[in-house]
NUKOL-475763 format. One line per 5 residues: their letters; for each residue z, x, y of N, C-alpha, C. Coordinates in steps of 0.2 Angstrom, whole numbers, plus 5000, padded with zeros to 4 digits. Atoms other than C-alpha are relative to their C-alpha. Layout:
<sites>
a = Z/X/Y/Z/X/Y/Z/X/Y  ... $
</sites>
This chain:
<sites>
xxxxx = 4998/5002/4995/5001/5001/4999/4999/5004/5008  5000/4993/4991/4995/5011/5019/5001/4993/5003  4998/5001/4993/5003/5009/5033/4998/4994/5003  5003/5004/4998/4990/4997/5040/5001/4992/4997  4996/5008/5007/4996/4984/5026/5004/4998/5004 $
xxxxx = 4999/5003/4997/5011/4985/5031/5004/4997/5008  4998/5002/4992/5012/4983/5050/4995/4994/5003  5004/5007/4996/5000/4967/5049/5006/4994/5000  4995/5004/5001/5014/4957/5045/5005/4999/5008  4998/4998/4993/5022/4962/5062/4995/4997/5004 $
xxxxx = 5005/5001/4995/5007/4961/5072/4999/4993/5000  5002/5004/5002/5004/4946/5064/5006/4992/5003  4994/5005/4998/5023/4939/5071/4998/5000/5004  5003/4999/4994/5019/4945/5087/4996/4995/5003  5006/5004/5000/5004/4936/5087/5001/4994/5004 $
xxxxx = 4999/5007/5001/5012/4921/5083/5003/4998/5005  4995/5002/4995/5024/4922/5096/4999/4999/5007  5003/5000/4995/5015/4924/5109/4994/4997/5001  5004/5009/5002/5005/4909/5106/5002/4992/5000  4993/5004/5001/5021/4899/5102/5000/4997/5007 $
xxxxx = 5001/5002/4991/5019/4885/5118/5009/4999/5000  4993/5003/5000/5038/4880/5115/5003/5005/5007  4998/4998/4995/5045/4893/5125/5000/4999/5008  5002/5001/4993/5035/4889/5141/5002/4992/5002  5001/5007/5001/5036/4870/5137/5008/5001/5003 $
xxxxx = 4993/4998/4998/5055/4874/5138/5000/5002/5007  4998/4998/4994/5054/4883/5155/4997/4994/5006  5002/5005/4996/5043/4868/5162/5005/4995/5002  4997/5007/5000/5057/4856/5159/5007/5002/5001  4995/4997/4996/5070/4867/5165/4999/4999/5008 $
xxxxx = 5001/5000/4993/5060/4867/5182/5001/4993/5003  5001/5006/5001/5056/4849/5182/5008/4996/4999  4994/5004/4997/5075/4844/5180/5001/5005/5004  4997/4996/4993/5080/4857/5194/4998/4996/5005  5004/5001/4994/5067/4850/5205/5003/4992/5000 $
xxxxx = 4999/5007/5000/5072/4831/5199/5009/4999/5002  4993/4999/5000/5090/4837/5202/5001/5001/5008  4999/5000/4993/5087/4842/5219/4998/4995/5005  5004/5005/4996/5075/4826/5224/5006/4995/5000  4995/5006/4999/5091/4814/5219/5005/5004/5004 $
xxxxx = 4996/4997/4997/5103/4826/5229/4999/4999/5005  5002/5003/4992/5093/4824/5245/4996/4994/5001  5000/5005/4998/5091/4805/5243/5005/4998/5000  4991/5005/4999/5111/4802/5240/5004/5006/5006  4995/4996/4993/5116/4816/5255/5003/4993/5006 $
xxxxx = 4995/5005/4994/5119/4798/5266/5006/4998/4997  4994/5003/5001/5130/4789/5255/5004/5007/4996  4994/4993/5001/5139/4809/5250/5003/4996/5005  4998/5000/4995/5140/4810/5267/5005/4992/5002  4997/5006/4996/5147/4791/5270/5008/5003/4995 $
xxxxx = 4993/4998/5002/5160/4794/5254/5005/5005/5003  4998/4998/4999/5166/4808/5263/5003/4999/5008  4998/5005/4996/5168/4800/5279/5005/4994/4999  4996/5005/5000/5178/4786/5272/5007/5003/4999  4994/4997/5001/5191/4799/5269/5002/5005/5003 $
xxxxx = 4999/4997/4994/5192/4808/5285/5004/4996/5005  4996/5004/4995/5205/4803/5299/4993/5000/5005  5004/5001/4993/5196/4798/5316/4999/5006/5004  4999/4991/4993/5199/4819/5325/4996/5001/4994  5005/4996/5004/5190/4824/5310/4992/4998/5000 $
xxxxx = 5009/5002/4998/5174/4814/5311/4998/5003/5004  5004/4996/4993/5174/4818/5329/4997/5006/5000  5001/4994/5001/5174/4834/5326/4996/5004/4997  5005/4999/5000/5164/4837/5312/4999/4996/4994  5004/5007/5006/5156/4822/5299/4997/5003/4996 $
xxxxx = 5005/4999/5006/5147/4833/5288/5006/5004/4997  4994/4996/5003/5165/4845/5283/5001/4998/4993  4997/5005/5005/5174/4841/5267/5006/4999/5005  4993/5000/4997/5192/4833/5273/5004/5003/4998  4995/4995/5002/5205/4844/5277/5005/4997/4999 $
xxxxx = 4994/5004/5004/5218/4829/5276/4998/4993/4999  5001/5004/5003/5212/4816/5266/5004/4993/5001  4997/5008/5000/5216/4797/5269/4999/4993/4998  5002/5008/5001/5214/4779/5264/5001/4995/5005  4998/5006/4996/5218/4770/5279/4994/4997/5001 $
xxxxx = 5006/5004/4999/5199/4767/5281/4999/4994/4994  4999/5006/5006/5202/4757/5265/5003/4994/5001  4992/5006/5001/5218/4748/5269/4994/4996/5007  5001/5004/4996/5209/4743/5285/4992/4994/4997  5006/5005/5003/5190/4737/5274/5004/4993/4997 $
xxxxx = 4996/5006/5006/5203/4726/5262/5007/4995/5005  4995/5004/4998/5217/4721/5274/5001/4998/5007  5002/5001/4994/5211/4722/5291/5000/4994/5003  5003/5007/4998/5214/4706/5302/4993/4998/5003  5006/5002/4997/5197/4697/5309/4993/5003/4993 $
xxxxx = 5004/4999/5005/5189/4706/5293/5000/4999/4994  4998/5006/5007/5188/4695/5276/4994/5004/4998  5006/4999/5007/5178/4708/5265/5003/4998/4993  5001/5005/5005/5185/4700/5251/4994/4993/4999  5003/5008/5000/5176/4684/5255/4993/5003/5000 $
xxxxx = 5007/4997/5000/5160/4696/5259/4996/5000/4995  5002/4994/5006/5161/4706/5243/4998/4991/4997  5001/5005/5005/5162/4686/5235/4993/4997/5002  5007/5002/4997/5145/4682/5245/4997/5001/4997  5004/4992/5001/5136/4696/5241/4999/4999/4993 $
xxxxx = 5001/5000/5008/5140/4693/5221/4997/4994/5001  5002/5007/5001/5136/4674/5224/4994/4998/5000  5007/5000/4999/5120/4678/5231/4994/5005/4995  5003/4997/5004/5115/4691/5220/5000/4995/4993  4999/5008/5006/5120/4681/5204/4995/4997/5000 $
xxxxx = 5006/5004/4999/5112/4667/5210/4994/5000/4999  5008/4998/5000/5096/4674/5214/4997/5002/4993  5003/4999/5007/5094/4682/5196/5000/4995/4999  5001/5006/5005/5097/4666/5187/4995/4996/5004  5005/5003/4997/5086/4658/5198/4994/5004/4999 $
xxxxx = 5005/4997/5000/5071/4671/5200/4999/4997/4991  5003/5001/5008/5072/4671/5177/5002/4996/4999  5003/5008/5002/5073/4653/5176/4995/4997/5003  5006/5000/4998/5058/4653/5184/4994/5003/4997  5003/4996/5004/5050/4668/5179/4996/5001/4994 $
xxxxx = 5000/5001/5006/5050/4667/5163/4996/4996/4994  5006/5006/5005/5040/4652/5156/4995/4999/5006  5005/5001/4993/5030/4652/5174/4996/5009/4995  5005/4993/5005/5022/4672/5166/5000/4997/4994  5004/5000/5007/5023/4666/5148/4994/4992/5001 $
xxxxx = 5006/5004/5000/5012/4652/5153/4993/4999/5003  5005/4997/4997/5001/4661/5166/4997/5005/4993  5004/4997/5006/4998/4674/5151/4997/4998/4993  5000/5001/5005/5000/4666/5136/4993/4992/4998  5004/5006/4999/4993/4648/5142/4996/5000/5003 $
xxxxx = 5003/4995/4995/4981/4655/5151/5000/4991/5009  5000/5005/4995/4990/4642/5166/4998/5004/5005  5002/4998/4995/4983/4643/5182/4996/5007/5001  5002/4994/5000/4973/4659/5178/5001/5005/5002  4999/4995/5000/4976/4677/5180/5000/5005/5006 $
xxxxx = 5001/5001/4994/4972/4676/5199/5008/5000/5002  4989/5001/4998/4993/4671/5201/5003/5006/4997  4996/4992/5002/4997/4689/5194/4996/5002/5007  5002/4996/4994/4984/4696/5209/5004/4997/5007  4995/5002/4994/4993/4685/5222/5006/5001/5001 $
xxxxx = 4991/4999/5000/5011/4688/5217/5001/5008/5003  5001/4993/4998/5007/4707/5219/4999/5002/5005  4997/5001/4994/5001/4703/5234/5005/4998/5007  4996/5002/4998/5012/4693/5240/5008/5002/5000  4995/4998/5000/5026/4706/5235/5000/5005/5004 $
xxxxx = 5002/4994/4995/5017/4720/5245/5001/4997/5009  4998/5001/4993/5021/4710/5262/5006/5000/5001  4993/4995/4996/5035/4714/5273/5006/4994/5001  4995/5005/4999/5051/4702/5273/5000/4996/5006  5002/5001/4997/5049/4702/5290/4996/4992/5001 $
xxxxx = 5006/5004/4999/5034/4691/5290/5001/4993/4998  4998/5005/5001/5043/4678/5282/5005/4998/5004  4993/4999/4997/5060/4677/5294/4998/4992/5002  5000/5009/4992/5053/4662/5308/4999/4994/4995  5000/5007/5005/5045/4651/5293/5008/4999/4997 $
xxxxx = 4991/5001/5007/5064/4652/5281/5004/4999/5007  4996/5001/4994/5074/4652/5300/4997/4993/5001  5001/5006/4996/5066/4635/5307/5000/4996/4994  4999/5003/5005/5063/4629/5287/5006/4997/4998  4992/5001/5002/5083/4630/5284/5003/4998/5007 $
xxxxx = 4997/5006/4994/5087/4623/5300/4999/4995/5000  5004/5008/5000/5078/4608/5296/5004/4998/4995  4998/5001/5008/5085/4608/5278/5008/5000/5001  4995/5001/4999/5103/4610/5284/5001/5008/4996  4998/4995/5004/5103/4626/5273/5002/5009/5003 $
xxxxx = 4997/4996/4995/5107/4638/5288/5004/5004/5001  4996/4999/5003/5120/4648/5284/5005/4999/4995  4996/5003/5007/5125/4644/5267/4997/5004/4994  5002/4994/5007/5124/4654/5250/4994/4995/4997  5006/5005/5001/5110/4640/5244/4998/5004/5002 $
xxxxx = 5007/5000/4999/5099/4645/5257/4999/5009/4999  5004/4994/5001/5100/4664/5255/4998/5002/4994  5002/5002/5007/5099/4659/5236/4992/5001/4999  5006/5000/4998/5082/4653/5241/4997/5004/5001  5002/4996/4994/5078/4666/5253/4997/5006/4994 $
xxxxx = 5000/4994/5006/5080/4681/5239/4997/5000/4995  5005/5000/5006/5072/4673/5225/4993/4999/5002  5005/5001/4999/5058/4666/5234/4995/5010/5002  5003/4995/4994/5055/4687/5241/4999/5005/4992  4998/4999/5005/5061/4691/5223/4994/4999/4993 $
xxxxx = 5004/5002/5006/5050/4682/5210/4993/5001/4999  5005/4996/5003/5033/4691/5212/5000/5004/4998  4996/4993/5003/5041/4707/5206/5001/4997/4994  4998/5003/5007/5048/4696/5191/4993/4998/4996  5005/5001/5004/5032/4690/5186/4994/5006/4998 $
xxxxx = 5004/4992/5001/5021/4707/5189/5005/5003/4993  4997/4995/5005/5035/4716/5177/4999/4994/4993  5000/5005/5007/5036/4701/5164/4993/4999/4998  5005/4999/5002/5018/4699/5164/4997/5005/4997  5001/4993/5004/5015/4715/5157/5004/5000/4993 $
xxxxx = 4996/5003/5005/5030/4713/5145/4995/4995/4995  5003/5005/5007/5021/4697/5136/4994/5003/4998  5008/4998/5003/5003/4705/5136/5002/5006/4993  4997/4995/5005/5012/4718/5125/5000/4997/4992  4996/5001/5006/5019/4707/5113/4993/4995/4995 $
xxxxx = 5004/5005/5002/5008/4704/5098/4998/4992/5000  4999/5007/5001/5001/4686/5097/5001/4999/4994  5001/5003/5004/4999/4685/5079/5011/4999/4998  4994/5002/5004/5018/4684/5078/5001/4993/5005  4999/5006/4995/5018/4668/5092/4995/4997/4993 $
xxxxx = 5003/5003/5005/5005/4664/5079/5000/4996/4994  4995/5003/5008/5016/4663/5063/5006/4996/5001  4993/5005/4997/5030/4653/5073/4998/4995/5000  5005/5008/5000/5015/4641/5076/4999/4995/4995  5005/5001/5005/5009/4640/5058/5007/4996/4996 $
xxxxx = 4994/5003/5006/5030/4638/5053/5002/4993/5004  4998/5007/4997/5031/4623/5065/5003/4998/5005  4994/5001/4995/5039/4630/5079/4995/4996/5006  5005/5002/4994/5034/4623/5097/4999/5004/5006  5002/4994/4997/5030/4633/5110/5006/5002/5006 $
xxxxx = 4999/4998/4999/5045/4630/5117/5008/5005/4994  4997/4998/5004/5055/4636/5102/4997/5006/5000  5002/4996/5000/5042/4648/5102/5003/5008/5008  4998/4996/4995/5048/4656/5118/5007/5001/5002  4996/5000/5002/5064/4655/5114/5003/5004/4996 $
xxxxx = 4998/4998/5005/5068/4662/5099/4994/5007/4996  5004/4997/5003/5053/4673/5094/4997/5006/5008  5004/4996/4993/5046/4679/5114/5006/5004/5003  4993/4998/5000/5065/4681/5122/5002/5005/4998  4997/4996/5005/5072/4692/5110/4995/5009/5002 $
xxxxx = 5003/4995/5002/5057/4704/5110/4997/5001/5009  5001/5001/4995/5057/4702/5129/5007/5002/5004  4993/4998/4995/5075/4708/5133/5001/5006/5001  4999/4995/4997/5074/4726/5137/4995/4998/5010  5003/4999/4993/5061/4721/5152/5004/4993/5006 $
xxxxx = 4996/5003/4998/5072/4704/5156/5006/5003/5004  4995/4997/4999/5087/4715/5158/4997/5006/5005  5003/4998/4994/5074/4726/5169/5002/4996/5007  5003/5003/4996/5070/4713/5180/5008/4997/5004  4992/5002/4999/5090/4707/5182/5002/5006/5005 $
xxxxx = 4998/4994/4996/5094/4723/5188/4998/5001/5007  5001/5000/4991/5083/4726/5202/5000/4995/5004  5001/5003/4996/5081/4710/5207/5011/4999/5003  4994/5000/4998/5101/4710/5207/5001/5007/5007  4998/4996/4994/5101/4725/5219/4996/4998/5004 $
xxxxx = 5004/5003/4993/5086/4719/5231/5004/4995/5004  4996/5006/4997/5097/4703/5232/5009/5003/5005  4992/4998/4996/5114/4712/5236/4995/5006/5006  5001/4996/4994/5107/4726/5249/4995/4996/5002  5003/5005/4997/5098/4711/5257/5004/5001/5008 $
xxxxx = 4997/5000/4994/5101/4714/5276/4996/4994/5005  5004/5005/4997/5087/4704/5285/5001/4994/5000  4997/5008/5001/5089/4687/5278/5006/4997/5002  4994/5002/4999/5105/4689/5279/5003/5000/5008  4999/4998/4992/5107/4694/5298/4995/4993/5001 $
xxxxx = 5005/5006/4997/5094/4680/5304/5004/4993/4996  4998/5007/5004/5100/4665/5291/5007/4999/4998  4992/4998/4998/5119/4669/5292/5003/5000/5006  4995/4998/4995/5133/4669/5304/5004/5001/4999  4991/4999/5000/5150/4667/5299/5000/4997/4991 $
xxxxx = 4998/5000/5009/5150/4658/5280/4999/5003/4994  5002/4994/5006/5140/4667/5270/4995/5007/5001  4998/4995/5001/5142/4683/5276/5000/5005/4997  4999/4997/5007/5137/4695/5263/5003/5010/5002  4997/4993/4997/5145/4715/5265/4996/5004/5002 $
xxxxx = 5003/4997/4996/5129/4720/5270/5001/5002/5007  5001/5002/4992/5129/4711/5286/5007/5001/5003  4995/5001/4997/5149/4711/5287/5004/5009/5003  4997/4993/5000/5150/4732/5287/5000/4998/5010  4998/4999/4991/5145/4728/5308/5005/4998/5003 $
xxxxx = 4996/5005/4995/5159/4718/5313/5005/5008/5002  4995/4992/4998/5168/4739/5313/4994/5002/5007  5001/4998/4995/5155/4740/5328/5001/4997/5008  4995/5005/4995/5165/4734/5341/4997/5000/5011  5002/4998/4994/5163/4734/5361/5005/5007/5002 $
xxxxx = 4997/4992/4998/5177/4750/5361/4996/5006/4997  5002/4995/5006/5166/4761/5349/4997/4997/4994  5002/5000/5010/5160/4762/5330/5005/5004/4998  4995/4996/5006/5171/4765/5318/4996/5001/4995  5003/4997/5004/5165/4775/5307/5003/5001/4993 $
xxxxx = 4995/4999/5005/5179/4778/5295/5000/4995/4996  4998/5004/5005/5179/4762/5291/4993/4996/4998  5007/5003/4999/5159/4757/5293/4999/5004/4992  5003/4996/5004/5157/4771/5280/5005/4998/4992  4997/5003/5006/5173/4764/5267/4998/4993/4998 $
xxxxx = 5005/5007/5003/5163/4745/5266/4996/5005/4999  5004/4998/5003/5148/4755/5263/5000/5003/4992  4998/4995/5009/5156/4765/5248/5002/4995/4995  4998/5004/5004/5164/4751/5241/4995/4995/4999  5006/5005/5002/5148/4738/5244/4996/5002/4997 $
xxxxx = 5005/4999/5005/5138/4750/5234/5003/5001/4992  4998/5000/5006/5148/4752/5220/4997/4993/4991  5003/5005/5005/5144/4735/5210/4992/5001/4999  5007/5000/5005/5124/4737/5209/5001/5009/4997  5004/4993/5005/5127/4756/5205/5001/5000/4993 $
xxxxx = 4995/5001/5009/5138/4752/5190/4995/4996/4999  5005/5005/5004/5126/4738/5186/4994/5003/4998  5005/4996/4999/5111/4751/5187/5001/5006/4992  5000/4993/5002/5120/4765/5178/5002/4998/4991  4998/5003/5008/5127/4753/5161/4992/5000/4999 $
xxxxx = 5006/5004/5002/5108/4744/5161/4996/5006/5003  5004/4996/4999/5099/4761/5162/4997/5001/4996  5005/5000/5006/5093/4761/5145/4995/4994/5000  5003/5004/4999/5087/4745/5147/4993/4999/5006  5004/5001/4994/5080/4746/5164/4992/5006/4999 $
xxxxx = 5008/4995/5001/5068/4762/5159/4995/4998/4994  5005/5003/5005/5062/4753/5144/4998/4996/5000  5002/5008/4998/5060/4738/5152/4994/5002/5008  5005/4997/4995/5050/4747/5168/4994/5003/4998  5006/4999/5001/5039/4756/5156/4995/4998/4994 $
xxxxx = 5006/5005/5003/5032/4741/5147/4995/5001/5003  5008/5001/4999/5014/4740/5146/4998/5005/5004  5003/4996/4997/5011/4757/5154/4998/5007/4995  5002/4996/5007/5006/4766/5136/4995/4993/4997  5005/5003/5004/4991/4757/5130/4997/5003/4993 $
x = 5005/4997/5006/4984/4759/5111/5002/4998/4995 $
</sites>
């Protein structure tokens, strides 16, 4: 056996190591992870700054709002929860009722409507395109008609009125997401259910709905977040009885100045429900939003 024969396996191993794409893929994965972390940090700078300011005394906020709190305090959270003239628990309850009510109304309308459009051909596919175009319009486009309509119907400054307004704004988004998910369901499953004697309603409830669960959760999360964070409709369509937390935080802007610590504390508290909701439903949110993205 020659020296060249013994050295050949070593050369082959070196050649295979050089052509192995795994180290390159691992390096790219780390690069993308670092970039995603930087983007997430930049996007969340306002929230992080608000959290810092909420624990600072007023004197430290005036000196350097970006520095870490030297003497942390909970006074701002106490002002938000217990200060006279600021009913944060009621604002919080209003936001919860509006967000949950909007989710319920949107799902009750969007699920059967989308199924009728996609599977039964009701109204034609142009409804999906119209919903897409409607979702692209800014919310301020509907403010004046909603104000006039709600004033005449007695829905001004009511929870029901804000639920209706937010449902109208988020319904196109739900139909767009659900239409893609319904289209991905094999039609043979529904045909088999029909052969077994299931009605359309039974097929929708027992066959289609379990398969739509990830998308329904994703739609629920998005509608909840958008409704909870609504400010424009709340500003125009409510005055006192239906004030949500997004609008209630503005009560700390007084004639004597802006109470930044109290506003930051209110902002942090109002951010927790949608944040926790999104974290716990993250798995369903990703799978629901990716539904229909891959065809094959």
